[in-house]
C-alpha positions in Angstrom: 25.0 -17.0 5.8 22.4 -15.0 4.0 21.1 -11.9 5.6 17.4 -11.3 5.0 14.4 -9.4 6.3 10.6 -10.0 6.2 8.4 -7.1 5.1 4.6 -7.3 5.3 2.6 -5.1 2.9 -1.1 -4.9 3.9 -3.8 -4.2 1.4 -6.2 -1.2 1.4 -7.7 -0.8 4.8 -11.4 -0.1 4.4 -13.2 1.7 7.2 -13.6 0.5 10.8 -13.8 -3.2 9.9 -10.5 -2.9 8.1 -8.9 -1.2 11.0 -10.2 -3.8 13.4 -8.7 -6.6 11.2 -5.3 -4.9 11.5 -5.7 -4.4 15.3 -6.6 -8.1 15.9 -4.5 -9.9 13.3 -1.3 -7.9 12.9 0.2 -8.9 16.4 -0.1 -12.6 15.5 1.4 -12.1 12.1 4.4 -10.2 13.6 5.1 -13.1 15.8 4.3 -15.9 13.3 6.1 -14.4 10.3 9.0 -12.7 12.3 8.3 -9.4 10.6 10.9 -6.7 10.5 8.8 -3.9 8.8 5.1 -3.3 8.0 3.6 -1.1 5.3 -0.1 -0.6 4.7 -2.3 1.4 2.3 -4.6 3.5 4.4 -6.4 5.9 2.0 -9.8 4.3 2.7 -9.3 3.9 6.4 -11.7 6.7 7.5 -15.3 5.7 6.7 -14.1 4.0 3.5 -12.6 7.1 1.9 -9.7 9.2 3.2 -7.8 9.3 6.5 -7.9 11.5 9.5 -5.1 12.3 12.0 -6.8 10.2 14.7 -7.0 7.2 12.5 -3.5 7.7 11.2 -2.1 7.5 14.7 -4.4 4.6 15.6 -3.0 2.5 12.7 0.6 3.4 13.5 0.0 2.4 17.1 -1.2 -1.0 15.9 2.3 -1.7 14.6 2.3 -0.4 11.1 5.6 1.4 10.2 4.5 3.3 7.1 1.1 4.3 5.6 0.8 4.8 1.9 -2.3 6.2 0.1 -3.7 7.1 -3.3 -6.4 9.1 -5.1 -8.5 9.5 -1.9 -5.8 11.0 0.3 -7.5 14.4 0.3 -11.1 13.2 0.9 -11.0 14.2 4.6 -9.9 17.8 5.1 -8.4 16.9 8.5 -5.6 15.2 6.7 -4.0 18.6 6.0 -3.5 18.9 9.8 -1.1 16.0 9.8 0.4 15.1 6.4 3.2 17.7 6.5 4.4 16.7 10.0 3.9 12.9 10.0 6.7 11.4 8.0 5.1 7.9 8.2 2.1 9.0 6.2 2.8 9.2 2.4 0.8 10.7 -0.5 1.5 9.8 -4.1 4.8 11.2 -5.3 3.5 12.3 -8.7 1.1 14.8 -7.3 2.3 18.3 -8.0 5.3 19.4 -5.9 3.2 22.1 -4.3 0.9 19.6 -2.6 1.5 19.1 1.1 3.1 15.9 2.4 5.8 13.7 0.9 5.6 10.9 -1.7 8.5 8.9 -0.2 10.2 8.3 3.0 13.4 6.7 4.3 13.1 4.5 7.4 15.5 2.7 9.7 15.0 -0.9 10.7 15.1 -1.5 14.4 18.3 -3.2 15.5 19.6 -3.4 11.9 21.7 -1.1 9.7 19.5 -1.5 6.7 17.4 1.4 5.5 14.1 1.1 3.6 12.9 3.6 1.0 9.2 3.6 0.5 7.8 5.3 -2.6 4.1 5.9 -3.3 2.9 6.4 -6.9 -0.5 7.0 -8.5 -1.5 5.5 -11.9 -3.0 7.6 -14.6 -5.1 5.2 -16.7 -8.8 5.8 -15.8 -7.6 8.1 -13.0 -6.5 11.7 -12.4 -4.1 13.1 -15.0 -1.1 13.5 -12.8 2.6 13.5 -13.7 3.8 10.3 -15.4 4.6 7.7 -12.7 7.3 6.1 -14.9 9.2 9.4 -15.4 8.6 10.5 -11.9 10.1 7.5 -10.3 13.0 7.4 -12.8 14.0 10.9 -11.8 13.6 10.1 -8.1 15.7 6.9 -8.2 18.6 8.9 -9.8 18.9 10.8 -6.5 19.5 7.6 -4.6 21.7 5.9 -7.1 24.8 6.1 -4.9 23.0 4.9 -1.8 22.0 1.3 -0.9 18.4 1.0 0.1 15.7 -1.6 0.1 13.1 0.1 -2.1 9.4 -0.7 -1.9 7.0 0.9 -4.4 3.2 1.2 -3.9 1.6 1.7 -7.3 -2.0 2.7 -6.6 -3.6 2.3 -10.0 -6.8 1.1 -11.7 -5.4 -0.6 -14.8 -3.7 -3.9 -14.4 -1.7 -3.2 -17.6 -0.2 -0.1 -16.1 0.8 -1.9 -12.9 2.4 -4.8 -14.8 4.3 -2.5 -17.1 5.7 -0.6 -14.1 6.8 -3.8 -12.5 8.8 -4.8 -15.5 10.1 -1.2 -15.9 11.5 -1.3 -12.4 12.7 -4.9 -12.3 16.2 -4.9 -10.8 15.9 -1.2 -9.8 13.7 -1.7 -6.7 13.1 -4.5 -4.3 9.3 -4.7 -4.7 6.5 -3.2 -6.7 3.2 -3.7 -4.9 -0.2 -2.8 -6.6 -3.0 -1.3 -4.6 -6.4 0.4 -5.2 -8.7 -2.3 -6.7 -9.2 -4.2 -3.4 -9.1 -7.6 -5.2 -6.1 -9.7 -4.4 -4.5 -11.0 -7.6 -2.8 -14.4 -8.0 0.2 -13.2 -10.0 2.7 -12.7 -7.2 6.3 -13.5 -8.4 9.9 -12.4 -8.2 10.8 -11.0 -11.6 14.0 -12.1 -13.4 16.2 -9.2 -12.0 15.1 -9.6 -8.4 12.0 -7.4 -8.0 9.0 -8.9 -6.1 5.7 -8.0 -7.8 1.9 -8.4 -7.4 -0.8 -6.5 -9.4 -3.0 -6.0 -6.3 -2.4 -7.0 -2.7 -6.1 -6.9 -1.8 -7.8 -5.2 1.1 -8.7 -5.4 4.8 -12.4 -5.3 5.5 -15.7 -7.1 4.7 -15.5 -9.8 2.2 -19.3 -10.1 2.0 -19.3 -6.9 0.1 -18.5 -5.2 -3.1 -14.8 -4.1 -2.5 -15.7 -3.2 1.1 -19.1 -1.6 0.6 -22.6 -2.9 1.3 -23.7 -5.1 -1.5 -27.2 -3.9 -2.3 -26.2 -0.2 -2.4 -23.7 -0.9 -5.0 -26.0 -3.1 -7.0 -28.6 -0.3 -6.9 -26.1 2.1 -8.3 -25.3 -0.2 -11.2 -28.9 -1.1 -12.0 -30.4 2.5 -11.7 -27.4 4.7 -12.5 -28.7 7.0 -9.8 -26.4 8.5 -7.2 -26.1 6.3 -4.1 -24.4 6.5 -0.8 -22.1 3.6 -0.3 -21.7 2.5 3.4 -18.9 0.3 4.6 -19.9 -3.4 5.0 -19.2 -5.2 8.2 -19.6 -9.0 7.6 -16.9 -11.6 7.1 -13.8 -9.4 7.9 -10.5 -10.4 6.5 -7.0 -9.1 6.2 -5.1 -9.5 2.9 -1.4 -8.8 2.5 1.8 -10.1 1.0 5.0 -11.2 2.8 8.2 -10.2 1.0 11.5 -11.7 1.9 14.5 -9.5 0.9 18.2 -10.1 0.9 19.8 -7.2 2.8 23.1 -7.6 1.0 21.8 -7.5 -2.6 18.5 -5.7 -1.8 16.8 -8.2 -4.2 13.6 -10.1 -3.3 14.0 -13.7 -2.4 10.2 -14.5 -2.3 6.7 -13.1 -2.2 3.6 -14.8 -1.0 0.0 -13.9 -0.4 -1.4 -13.7 3.1 -5.1 -14.0 4.0 -6.4 -14.1 7.6 -9.9 -13.9 8.9 -11.1 -12.4 12.2 
């Protein structure tokens, strides 16, 4: 009999509408999909940019097991009050080692012996010039070579080519490579030949009558005028986007990956 678990990875949570989507939809998904573990990218959870201690705990209370992040992790200064002590909140691993917080975490599955290693990476193309995510994760995986983990990687990156390349680079070395950051769910989910589940971008939780979660006209004004513009979080037509990953607990390889879209 094959032993397997179901992991849900939720796309970038954008502001209060995104948090509401998680609160209202996640309990039904847990029951319907028989979820064993839930990961979500939460770097936009506070007003559309950053995260605070209150919002971090709010999302964990909704049933998320691990929160990953990205380039906006430091946008709210309050994050420094929690990131060193809350092991379920990750920042990208390839930030300088002197940065507070951790870029990975090891978590136990309730009522199971399996351990899950979650790694958060930040891309470099069109983004901050951080340490190379390819070399960073290669060095990190060597530390766990003698241990048997389900390994989930969040690659928070702008360029699709960088995410696709990392997926192929890690094929067979990790259980899943999940892209975040661009808020648009891509249709390229697949299990790569050596058993790694992959998608270029998992999407977002928030308003879909928007420009990646922000009010439409404000973003259009910015493109048309090139003048500075405050972008407020949109609140219409709220959806949750995610992927469901099925993983063999014996081989640690992915069996399947499929997109999830649910509307409030």
